[in-house]
C-alpha positions as CSV (number, residue, x, y, z in Angstrom):
1,X,-31.1,55.2,-119.3
2,X,-32.6,57.6,-116.8
3,X,-35.4,56.2,-114.6
4,X,-38.4,55.2,-116.8
5,X,-40.7,53.5,-114.3
6,X,-43.3,55.5,-112.4
7,X,-42.8,55.6,-108.6
8,X,-45.0,52.9,-107.1
9,X,-45.2,54.2,-103.5
10,X,-48.4,55.4,-101.9
11,X,-47.0,58.7,-100.6
12,X,-44.6,61.4,-101.7
13,X,-41.0,61.0,-100.7
14,X,-37.7,62.9,-101.3
15,X,-34.4,61.3,-102.1
16,X,-31.3,63.3,-101.2
17,X,-27.9,62.0,-102.5
18,X,-24.8,63.5,-100.8
19,X,-21.4,63.3,-102.3
20,X,-19.2,64.6,-99.5
21,X,-15.8,64.7,-101.2
22,X,-12.4,65.4,-99.8
23,X,-12.1,68.8,-101.6
24,X,-15.6,69.4,-103.1
25,X,-19.1,68.3,-102.3
26,X,-22.4,68.1,-104.2
27,X,-26.0,67.1,-103.8
28,X,-28.6,65.5,-106.1
29,X,-32.2,64.9,-105.4
30,X,-35.4,63.4,-106.7
31,X,-39.0,64.1,-105.7
32,X,-41.0,60.8,-105.8
33,X,-44.7,61.4,-106.5
34,X,-46.9,58.3,-106.8
35,X,-47.5,57.4,-110.4
36,X,-44.9,59.8,-111.8
37,X,-41.5,58.9,-113.3
38,X,-38.8,60.4,-110.9
39,X,-36.4,63.0,-112.3
40,X,-32.9,63.4,-110.9
41,X,-31.8,67.0,-110.4
42,X,-28.5,68.5,-109.2
43,X,-28.5,71.4,-106.8
44,X,-26.8,74.2,-108.6
45,X,-27.1,77.2,-106.2
46,X,-25.5,77.5,-102.8
47,X,-25.0,80.4,-100.4
48,X,-22.0,82.4,-101.6
49,X,-22.1,80.6,-105.0
50,X,-25.2,81.4,-107.0
51,X,-23.7,80.8,-110.5
52,X,-25.0,77.3,-111.3
53,X,-22.0,75.4,-110.0
54,X,-22.7,71.8,-109.0
55,X,-20.2,71.6,-106.1
56,X,-18.9,73.7,-103.2
57,X,-15.6,73.4,-101.4
58,X,-15.5,70.9,-98.5
59,X,-14.2,73.4,-96.1
60,X,-15.3,75.1,-92.9
61,X,-14.2,77.7,-90.4
62,X,-14.9,77.1,-86.7
63,X,-14.9,79.5,-83.8
64,X,-12.6,78.7,-80.8
65,X,-15.8,77.6,-79.0
66,X,-16.4,74.9,-81.7
67,X,-19.3,76.7,-83.6
68,X,-19.3,76.6,-87.4
69,X,-18.6,80.2,-88.5
70,X,-18.7,79.5,-92.3
71,X,-18.9,76.5,-94.6
72,X,-18.7,75.7,-98.3
73,X,-18.5,78.5,-100.8
74,X,-19.1,81.1,-98.1
75,X,-15.9,79.8,-96.3
76,X,-14.0,80.3,-99.6
77,X,-14.9,84.0,-99.9
78,X,-11.8,86.3,-99.8
79,X,-13.2,88.1,-96.7
80,X,-13.0,85.0,-94.6
81,X,-9.2,85.0,-94.5
82,X,-9.3,88.4,-92.9
83,X,-12.1,87.4,-90.5
84,X,-10.2,84.3,-89.6
85,X,-7.3,86.5,-88.5
86,X,-9.5,88.9,-86.6
87,X,-11.6,86.3,-84.9
88,X,-8.9,83.6,-84.5
89,X,-11.0,81.1,-86.5
90,X,-10.0,77.5,-87.1
91,X,-9.8,76.3,-90.7
92,X,-10.9,72.7,-91.6
93,X,-10.3,70.9,-94.9
94,X,-9.9,67.3,-96.1
95,X,-11.7,66.1,-93.0
96,X,-13.2,63.2,-94.9
97,X,-9.7,61.5,-94.9
98,X,-9.8,61.3,-91.1
99,X,-12.4,58.6,-91.6
100,X,-10.2,56.4,-93.9
101,X,-9.9,52.7,-92.8
102,X,-6.8,51.7,-90.8
103,X,-6.0,49.4,-93.7
104,X,-5.2,52.4,-95.8
105,X,-3.0,54.1,-93.2
106,X,0.2,53.5,-95.0
107,X,-0.9,55.5,-98.0
108,X,-1.4,58.7,-96.1
109,X,0.1,59.7,-92.8
110,X,-2.3,61.3,-90.3
111,X,0.2,64.1,-89.5
112,X,0.0,65.2,-93.1
113,X,-3.6,66.2,-92.6
114,X,-4.8,69.4,-91.0
115,X,-5.8,68.9,-87.4
116,X,-9.4,68.9,-86.4
117,X,-10.7,71.7,-84.0
118,X,-10.1,70.9,-80.3
119,X,-12.7,68.7,-78.9
120,X,-14.1,67.8,-82.3
121,X,-14.0,64.3,-83.7
122,X,-14.1,63.4,-87.4
123,X,-17.7,62.4,-86.8
124,X,-18.5,65.7,-85.3
125,X,-17.0,67.6,-88.2
126,X,-18.7,65.4,-90.8
127,X,-22.0,65.9,-89.0
128,X,-21.6,69.7,-89.1
129,X,-20.9,69.6,-92.8
130,X,-23.9,67.3,-93.4
131,X,-26.1,69.7,-91.5
132,X,-24.9,72.6,-93.7
133,X,-25.5,70.6,-96.9
134,X,-29.0,69.7,-95.7
135,X,-29.8,73.3,-95.2
136,X,-28.5,74.1,-98.7
137,X,-30.7,71.4,-100.1
138,X,-33.8,72.7,-98.3
139,X,-33.0,76.3,-99.4
140,X,-32.6,75.2,-103.0
141,X,-35.7,73.0,-103.2
142,X,-38.0,75.5,-101.5
143,X,-36.8,78.3,-103.7
144,X,-36.8,76.4,-107.0
145,X,-40.0,74.5,-107.0
146,X,-43.5,76.0,-107.2
147,X,-45.0,75.9,-103.7
148,X,-41.6,74.8,-102.5
149,X,-42.4,75.3,-98.8
150,X,-45.5,73.1,-99.1
151,X,-43.5,70.5,-101.0
152,X,-40.8,70.4,-98.3
153,X,-43.4,70.1,-95.5
154,X,-45.0,67.2,-97.3
155,X,-41.8,65.1,-97.3
156,X,-40.1,66.4,-94.1
157,X,-40.3,63.1,-92.3
158,X,-40.0,61.0,-95.5
159,X,-36.6,61.8,-96.8
160,X,-34.2,59.0,-97.8
161,X,-30.5,59.8,-97.8
162,X,-27.9,58.1,-100.0
163,X,-24.2,58.6,-99.3
164,X,-21.5,57.9,-101.9
165,X,-18.2,56.7,-100.4
166,X,-14.9,55.5,-101.7
167,X,-14.6,51.8,-102.8
168,X,-12.1,51.2,-100.0
169,X,-14.5,52.3,-97.2
170,X,-15.9,49.5,-95.1
171,X,-18.7,48.8,-92.7
172,X,-17.1,50.9,-89.9
173,X,-17.0,54.0,-92.1
174,X,-20.6,53.5,-93.1
175,X,-21.5,53.2,-89.4
176,X,-19.7,56.4,-88.7
177,X,-21.4,58.2,-91.6
178,X,-24.7,57.1,-90.2
179,X,-23.8,58.3,-86.8
180,X,-23.0,61.7,-88.3
181,X,-26.4,61.7,-90.0
182,X,-28.0,61.2,-86.6
183,X,-25.8,63.9,-85.0
184,X,-26.7,66.3,-87.9
185,X,-30.4,65.6,-87.1
186,X,-31.0,64.3,-90.6
187,X,-32.6,61.2,-89.1
188,X,-33.7,60.1,-85.7
189,X,-31.6,57.7,-83.8
190,X,-34.0,54.8,-84.2
191,X,-34.0,51.6,-86.4
192,X,-36.6,53.3,-88.7
193,X,-34.4,56.4,-88.9
194,X,-31.2,54.4,-89.6
195,X,-33.1,52.5,-92.4
196,X,-33.5,55.8,-94.2
197,X,-29.7,56.0,-94.8
198,X,-28.3,54.1,-97.7
199,X,-24.8,53.7,-99.1
200,X,-23.2,53.2,-102.5
201,X,-19.6,53.0,-103.6
202,X,-18.3,55.9,-105.7
203,X,-17.4,53.4,-108.4
204,X,-21.0,52.0,-108.6
205,X,-22.5,55.5,-108.4
206,X,-20.3,56.6,-111.3
207,X,-21.4,53.6,-113.4
208,X,-25.0,54.7,-112.9
209,X,-24.1,58.2,-114.0
210,X,-22.5,56.9,-117.1
211,X,-25.4,54.7,-118.0
212,X,-28.0,57.3,-117.2
213,X,-26.3,59.8,-119.5
214,X,-26.1,57.3,-122.4
215,X,-22.3,57.5,-122.2
216,X,-21.8,53.8,-122.3
217,X,-24.4,53.0,-125.0
218,X,-21.6,52.1,-127.5
219,X,-20.1,49.5,-125.2
220,X,-23.3,47.9,-123.8
221,X,-23.1,44.5,-125.3
222,X,-23.7,41.2,-123.5
223,X,-20.4,40.0,-122.2
224,X,-18.5,43.3,-122.7
225,X,-16.6,44.9,-119.9
226,X,-15.9,48.4,-118.8
227,X,-13.6,50.0,-116.2
228,X,-14.9,53.0,-114.3
229,X,-12.1,55.3,-113.0
230,X,-13.5,57.8,-110.5
231,X,-10.6,60.3,-109.9
232,X,-11.5,62.6,-107.0
233,X,-9.8,64.8,-104.6
234,X,-8.7,62.2,-102.0
235,X,-9.2,58.8,-103.6
236,X,-9.2,57.3,-107.0
237,X,-11.8,54.4,-107.2
238,X,-11.6,51.7,-109.8
239,X,-14.4,49.2,-110.7
240,X,-14.7,46.7,-113.5
241,X,-18.1,45.6,-114.7
242,X,-19.5,43.0,-117.1
243,X,-22.7,43.6,-118.9
244,X,-24.9,40.5,-118.6
245,X,-28.1,41.8,-120.2
246,X,-28.9,44.9,-122.4
247,X,-32.6,45.4,-122.0
248,X,-33.1,45.8,-119.1
249,X,-29.5,46.6,-118.3
250,X,-27.8,44.4,-115.8
251,X,-24.2,44.3,-114.9
252,X,-21.9,42.3,-112.6
253,X,-18.7,43.3,-110.8
254,X,-15.9,41.5,-112.7
255,X,-13.3,41.9,-110.0
256,X,-12.8,43.3,-106.5
257,X,-13.1,47.1,-106.7
258,X,-9.9,49.1,-105.9
259,X,-9.3,52.3,-104.0
260,X,-6.1,54.3,-103.9
261,X,-5.2,57.5,-102.1
262,X,-3.9,59.2,-105.1
263,X,-6.5,61.9,-105.8
264,X,-5.8,65.5,-106.8
265,X,-4.9,66.5,-103.2
266,X,-1.7,64.4,-103.5
267,X,-0.7,66.6,-106.4
268,X,-1.2,69.6,-104.2
269,X,0.8,68.1,-101.4
270,X,3.7,67.3,-103.6
271,X,3.7,70.9,-104.9
272,X,3.6,72.2,-101.4
273,X,6.5,70.1,-100.2
274,X,8.5,70.2,-103.4
275,X,12.2,70.4,-102.6
276,X,13.0,72.3,-105.8
277,X,10.4,74.9,-105.1
278,X,11.3,75.3,-101.4
279,X,15.0,75.5,-102.1
280,X,14.3,78.0,-104.9
281,X,12.4,80.2,-102.4
282,X,14.6,79.6,-99.4
283,X,16.5,82.9,-99.6
284,X,13.7,84.8,-101.2
285,X,11.4,87.2,-99.3
286,X,8.5,85.3,-100.9
287,X,9.4,82.0,-99.1
288,X,7.1,82.8,-96.1
289,X,4.1,80.7,-95.2
290,X,1.5,83.3,-96.3
291,X,3.0,83.6,-99.8
292,X,3.4,79.8,-100.1
293,X,-0.3,79.3,-99.1
294,X,-1.3,81.9,-101.8
295,X,0.8,80.1,-104.4
296,X,-0.7,76.7,-103.5
297,X,-4.2,78.1,-103.7
298,X,-3.6,79.4,-107.2
299,X,-1.8,76.2,-108.2
300,X,-4.9,74.2,-107.2
301,X,-7.4,76.5,-108.8
302,X,-5.6,77.5,-112.0
303,X,-2.2,75.9,-112.7
304,X,-3.0,72.3,-111.9
305,X,-6.3,72.0,-113.8
306,X,-4.9,73.6,-117.0
307,X,-1.5,71.9,-117.1
308,X,-1.1,69.9,-120.3
309,X,2.4,70.1,-121.7
310,X,5.7,69.6,-119.8
311,X,7.5,71.5,-122.6
312,X,5.7,74.7,-121.7
313,X,6.4,76.9,-118.7
314,X,3.7,77.1,-116.0
315,X,2.9,80.2,-113.9
316,X,1.6,80.5,-110.3
317,X,0.1,83.8,-109.4
318,X,0.2,84.9,-105.8
319,X,0.8,88.7,-105.6
320,X,0.5,92.0,-107.4
321,X,2.3,93.3,-110.5
322,X,4.9,94.9,-108.2
323,X,6.1,91.6,-106.8
324,X,9.3,90.4,-108.4
325,X,12.4,88.4,-107.7
326,X,14.1,87.5,-111.0
327,X,16.6,85.2,-109.2
328,X,13.8,82.7,-108.4
329,X,11.6,83.3,-111.5
330,X,9.1,85.7,-109.9
331,X,7.9,88.7,-111.8
332,X,4.6,90.5,-112.1
333,X,3.3,88.6,-109.0
334,X,3.8,85.2,-110.7
335,X,6.3,82.5,-110.1
336,X,7.5,80.6,-113.1
337,X,7.9,76.8,-113.0
338,X,9.2,74.5,-115.7
339,X,6.7,72.1,-117.2
340,X,8.9,69.2,-116.0
341,X,8.6,70.4,-112.4
342,X,4.8,70.4,-112.6
343,X,4.9,67.0,-114.3
344,X,6.7,65.6,-111.3
345,X,3.9,66.6,-109.0
346,X,1.5,64.5,-111.1
347,X,3.7,61.5,-111.8
348,X,3.1,59.3,-108.7
349,X,-0.6,59.6,-109.0
350,X,-0.6,58.9,-112.7
351,X,1.7,55.9,-112.2
352,X,-0.5,54.5,-109.4
353,X,-3.7,54.8,-111.4
354,X,-2.1,53.1,-114.4
355,X,-1.0,50.3,-112.2
356,X,-4.4,50.0,-110.5
357,X,-6.1,49.7,-114.0
358,X,-3.5,47.0,-114.9
359,X,-4.4,45.0,-111.8
360,X,-8.1,45.2,-112.7
361,X,-7.5,44.0,-116.2
362,X,-5.1,41.2,-115.2
363,X,-7.6,39.9,-112.6
364,X,-10.4,39.9,-115.1
365,X,-8.4,37.5,-117.4
366,X,-10.1,39.2,-120.4
367,X,-9.6,42.2,-122.5
368,X,-11.4,45.3,-121.1
369,X,-11.8,47.5,-124.1
370,X,-13.2,50.6,-122.6
371,X,-12.6,52.8,-119.5
372,X,-14.5,55.8,-118.4
373,X,-12.7,58.6,-116.4
374,X,-15.0,60.7,-114.2
375,X,-14.7,62.8,-111.0
376,X,-13.2,66.2,-110.3
377,X,-9.6,65.1,-111.1
378,X,-10.8,63.8,-114.5
379,X,-11.0,67.4,-115.7
380,X,-7.2,67.6,-115.7
381,X,-6.0,67.5,-119.3
382,X,-2.6,66.1,-118.3
383,X,-4.1,63.2,-116.3
384,X,-6.4,62.3,-119.2
385,X,-3.6,62.5,-121.7
386,X,-1.1,60.3,-119.7
387,X,-3.8,57.7,-118.9
388,X,-5.0,57.7,-122.5
389,X,-1.5,57.0,-123.8
390,X,-0.7,54.3,-121.2
391,X,-4.1,52.5,-121.5
392,X,-3.9,52.6,-125.3
393,X,-0.9,50.3,-125.1
394,X,-3.0,47.8,-123.1
395,X,-5.8,47.9,-125.8
396,X,-8.0,50.1,-123.7
397,X,-9.9,53.1,-125.0
398,X,-10.2,55.8,-122.4
399,X,-13.3,58.0,-122.6
400,X,-14.0,61.1,-120.6
401,X,-17.7,62.1,-120.7
402,X,-18.4,65.5,-122.3
403,X,-20.5,66.4,-119.3
404,X,-20.0,67.7,-115.8
405,X,-18.1,64.7,-114.4
406,X,-17.8,66.3,-111.0
407,X,-21.5,65.5,-110.3
408,X,-21.2,61.8,-111.2
409,X,-21.3,60.5,-107.7
410,X,-24.2,62.6,-106.4
411,X,-26.4,62.0,-109.4
412,X,-25.3,58.4,-109.7
413,X,-26.1,57.8,-106.0
414,X,-29.6,59.1,-106.6
415,X,-29.9,56.8,-109.6
416,X,-28.7,53.8,-107.5
417,X,-31.6,54.4,-105.1
418,X,-34.1,54.5,-108.0
419,X,-32.8,51.6,-110.1
420,X,-30.1,49.1,-109.4
421,X,-28.1,47.9,-112.3
422,X,-25.5,45.8,-110.4
423,X,-26.8,42.3,-109.7
424,X,-23.6,40.6,-108.6
425,X,-20.8,42.1,-106.5
426,X,-17.4,40.7,-105.6
427,X,-16.2,40.4,-102.0
428,X,-13.5,42.9,-101.3
429,X,-12.1,41.0,-98.3
430,X,-12.2,37.5,-96.8
431,X,-14.9,37.3,-94.0
432,X,-15.3,34.7,-91.3
433,X,-15.3,34.2,-87.6
434,X,-12.9,33.1,-84.8
435,X,-13.5,29.5,-83.7
436,X,-11.8,26.7,-81.8
437,X,-11.3,23.3,-83.4
438,X,-11.4,19.9,-81.8
439,X,-7.8,18.8,-81.2
440,X,-6.5,16.2,-83.6
441,X,-3.1,14.7,-82.8
442,X,-2.5,13.8,-86.4
443,X,-3.0,17.4,-87.6
444,X,0.4,19.2,-87.7
445,X,-1.3,22.6,-87.3
446,X,-2.9,21.4,-84.1
447,X,0.3,19.9,-82.8
448,X,2.1,23.2,-83.5
449,X,-0.4,24.9,-81.2
450,X,-0.6,22.2,-78.5
451,X,0.5,24.6,-75.8
452,X,-2.8,26.5,-76.3
453,X,-5.1,23.5,-76.1
454,X,-7.9,23.7,-73.5
455,X,-10.8,21.5,-72.4
456,X,-14.5,22.4,-72.9
457,X,-17.5,21.5,-70.9
458,X,-18.0,18.3,-72.9
459,X,-14.5,17.1,-71.9
460,X,-13.1,17.6,-75.4
461,X,-9.7,19.2,-76.2
462,X,-10.0,22.4,-78.2
463,X,-7.4,24.4,-80.2
464,X,-8.3,28.1,-80.1
465,X,-7.3,30.7,-82.6
466,X,-8.8,29.1,-85.8
467,X,-10.4,31.2,-88.5
468,X,-13.5,29.8,-90.2
469,X,-14.1,31.4,-93.6
470,X,-17.6,32.3,-94.6
471,X,-16.9,34.4,-97.6
472,X,-13.6,34.4,-99.5
473,X,-12.2,37.5,-101.2
474,X,-13.1,37.5,-104.9
475,X,-16.2,35.4,-104.4
476,X,-19.2,36.6,-106.5
477,X,-22.4,37.2,-104.6
478,X,-25.9,38.1,-105.8
479,X,-28.0,40.7,-104.1
480,X,-29.2,39.4,-100.7
481,X,-27.4,36.1,-101.2
482,X,-26.6,34.5,-97.9
483,X,-23.6,32.6,-96.7
484,X,-23.5,30.9,-93.3
485,X,-21.2,29.2,-90.9
486,X,-22.6,26.6,-88.5
487,X,-21.3,27.1,-85.0
488,X,-21.7,25.2,-81.7
489,X,-21.6,26.4,-78.1
490,X,-21.2,23.8,-75.3
491,X,-21.6,24.6,-71.6
492,X,-22.1,22.7,-68.3
493,X,-25.4,24.5,-67.5
494,X,-28.2,25.8,-69.8
495,X,-28.3,29.1,-67.9
496,X,-24.9,29.9,-69.3
497,X,-26.3,29.8,-72.8
498,X,-29.1,32.3,-72.7
499,X,-27.0,34.6,-75.0
500,X,-25.0,33.6,-78.0
501,X,-22.2,35.7,-79.4
502,X,-20.0,35.6,-82.4
503,X,-17.8,38.1,-84.3
504,X,-17.4,38.9,-88.0
505,X,-13.7,39.1,-88.6
506,X,-12.0,40.1,-91.9
507,X,-8.7,39.1,-93.4
508,X,-6.9,41.6,-95.6
509,X,-3.7,39.7,-96.3
510,X,-2.4,37.6,-99.2
511,X,-2.9,34.0,-97.9
512,X,-5.1,32.0,-100.3
513,X,-6.5,29.9,-97.4
514,X,-6.3,31.8,-94.1
515,X,-7.0,29.3,-91.4
516,X,-5.2,30.5,-88.2
517,X,-5.2,33.9,-86.6
518,X,-1.5,33.7,-85.7
519,X,-0.5,33.4,-89.3
520,X,-0.2,36.9,-90.9
521,X,-1.9,38.0,-87.6
522,X,-1.7,41.8,-88.4
523,X,-4.0,41.2,-91.4
524,X,-7.0,40.2,-89.3
525,X,-9.4,42.7,-87.7
526,X,-12.8,42.4,-86.1
527,X,-15.5,44.3,-88.0
528,X,-18.4,43.7,-85.8
529,X,-19.7,41.7,-82.9
530,X,-23.2,40.2,-82.7
531,X,-25.3,39.0,-79.8
532,X,-28.7,37.3,-79.7
533,X,-31.0,36.3,-76.9
534,X,-31.7,32.5,-77.1
535,X,-33.1,32.0,-73.6
536,X,-36.3,30.6,-75.1
537,X,-34.5,28.0,-77.2
538,X,-34.2,24.5,-75.9
539,X,-30.7,23.3,-75.3
540,X,-29.7,19.8,-76.2
541,X,-28.6,17.6,-73.3
542,X,-25.6,15.5,-74.4
543,X,-23.1,13.1,-72.9
544,X,-19.4,13.6,-73.4
545,X,-16.1,12.4,-72.0
546,X,-16.6,14.6,-69.0
547,X,-20.2,13.6,-68.5
548,X,-23.4,15.6,-69.1
549,X,-23.3,18.9,-70.9
550,X,-25.6,21.2,-72.9
551,X,-25.2,22.2,-76.6
552,X,-26.7,25.1,-78.6
553,X,-26.3,25.1,-82.3
554,X,-26.5,28.3,-84.3
555,X,-25.4,30.0,-87.5
556,X,-23.6,33.2,-88.3
557,X,-25.2,34.5,-91.5
558,X,-23.8,37.1,-93.8
559,X,-26.0,39.0,-96.2
560,X,-23.7,39.8,-99.0
561,X,-23.8,41.4,-102.4
562,X,-25.2,44.6,-100.9
563,X,-23.3,47.8,-100.6
564,X,-23.5,47.3,-96.9
565,X,-22.4,44.1,-95.2
566,X,-25.1,42.8,-92.9
567,X,-25.0,39.9,-90.5
568,X,-27.5,37.9,-88.5
569,X,-27.4,35.1,-86.0
570,X,-29.9,32.3,-86.5
571,X,-31.0,29.3,-84.3
572,X,-33.8,26.8,-84.0
573,X,-36.7,26.9,-81.6
574,X,-39.2,24.0,-81.7
575,X,-38.0,23.1,-85.2
576,X,-38.5,26.7,-86.5
577,X,-35.6,28.9,-87.6
578,X,-35.4,32.1,-85.6
579,X,-33.3,35.2,-86.6
580,X,-32.3,38.1,-84.5
581,X,-32.9,40.8,-83.8
582,X,-29.1,40.7,-83.4
583,X,-27.1,43.4,-81.8
584,X,-24.4,44.7,-84.1
585,X,-21.4,46.4,-82.5
586,X,-18.7,48.0,-84.7
587,X,-15.2,47.7,-83.4
588,X,-13.6,51.2,-83.7
589,X,-10.3,50.3,-85.4
590,X,-10.5,53.1,-88.0
591,X,-8.2,56.1,-88.0
592,X,-11.0,58.3,-86.6
593,X,-9.6,61.4,-84.8
């Protein structure tokens, strides 16, 4: 189901899709020539890695001055460890997790992540890695295509970027990624430049990858459902879709997508902090940090991805044939672990994924017969086996594509740009705005808050701290469908109403009908603020209990169903609706270092 329609634009463009993963990153691209059917390609050669691999490690070395010394596969070369010692370089990994939303803070403590270089924020580091990936893309395209330099020059200012991101990332994370694209000089810091950056969830990108590869052809029937499990290094993203039409293919989100911080790095972390391993090595000469790091590196690259049977012993190589300590199971430069020990490293992640799939199926209220497992962690035979066994008891057949699943997000993100299969998405959170309500003595909620009551310019009593819902969690929205809340501003003078402001606040808690900000108050957070200049709009002169006052009516509009949440303010001028341009300001409440 790869793209079949010719590109209808009037000039050549280039699409670059970046999958910046916690542990590995990849790039896909498509050259769009007018009249030609686009073809999605994966970049398979990188500096330091010329052997047709689709991904490079998401790692970098910095100098003490904050300059990137090496990145990607070049940073993973054995010589870099010696250079790092000689030049006092700073090693950076897992930097993507520094961008995670504050709502996911409890699943991963910041102090368990490696610190960023002094003076560098997560945005700075992300930008440095984007700049490196961009240089890799340019190098590959100019070297691979005939007249590659001319091709690149022809699209240099007409490149669209698509970033895949975890299902749990929100508008703030998208804003930060766009800032990083500006800092990396991928786009200019202008509205036109910002418009060249697009986002797609990793779950939806993986769906595109499965459909493009014909992997879901057996399950594409009107009304059938499928769960996509994208198991990566940092997060595991789960999305459930319903097929509504077959030709052309159209799908809908069946339930709110899920995102859990139980990717393969959690397995590494458990191995690194394993009490049984640390106690075993406590009195051994091999219990030093250098040997432990070497063991963990081999565990990640060899032991973890091949583990498949807890009845068999596992081995972690770290030294030479002369290294041995029989008292702790070390001989020939390898440490022996029981299969049950390695199984325990996997168990919390396996259990969390099974529970997340159960939540998806329970919420769908229907049998979901098929699940697809993709992503780098999907290559683990033990993960696949345990999920397959558990899901079979729920009537779900688990399939793992016989392809390179680690390029699912990059190629799927490029496909998303070219053809969009998902027509309806489900709101992940409840969105609304903070308002004040007219005081009503007979309303017990108002009486409970009588101490906060104030008087407005019209002479009416108002109760602050109310929450007006525009979009409830779980609501299904079509692409570009709008929801609106009607708002009113009342002032004593029209000059005090030249600018209107409102916020977009989200609620993450479990209340079915959130109405007041002081109920479950820690679950509310402001996502963005909007302002609009309405100085040209006529204000209504009204009479209230306190005399004359002026009123301005307006609406807060949410553009939903997109992979990005967008908002506008609208108002009336001479009977004609006006919209924006509205200023959008993201509140920085993420765990951004």
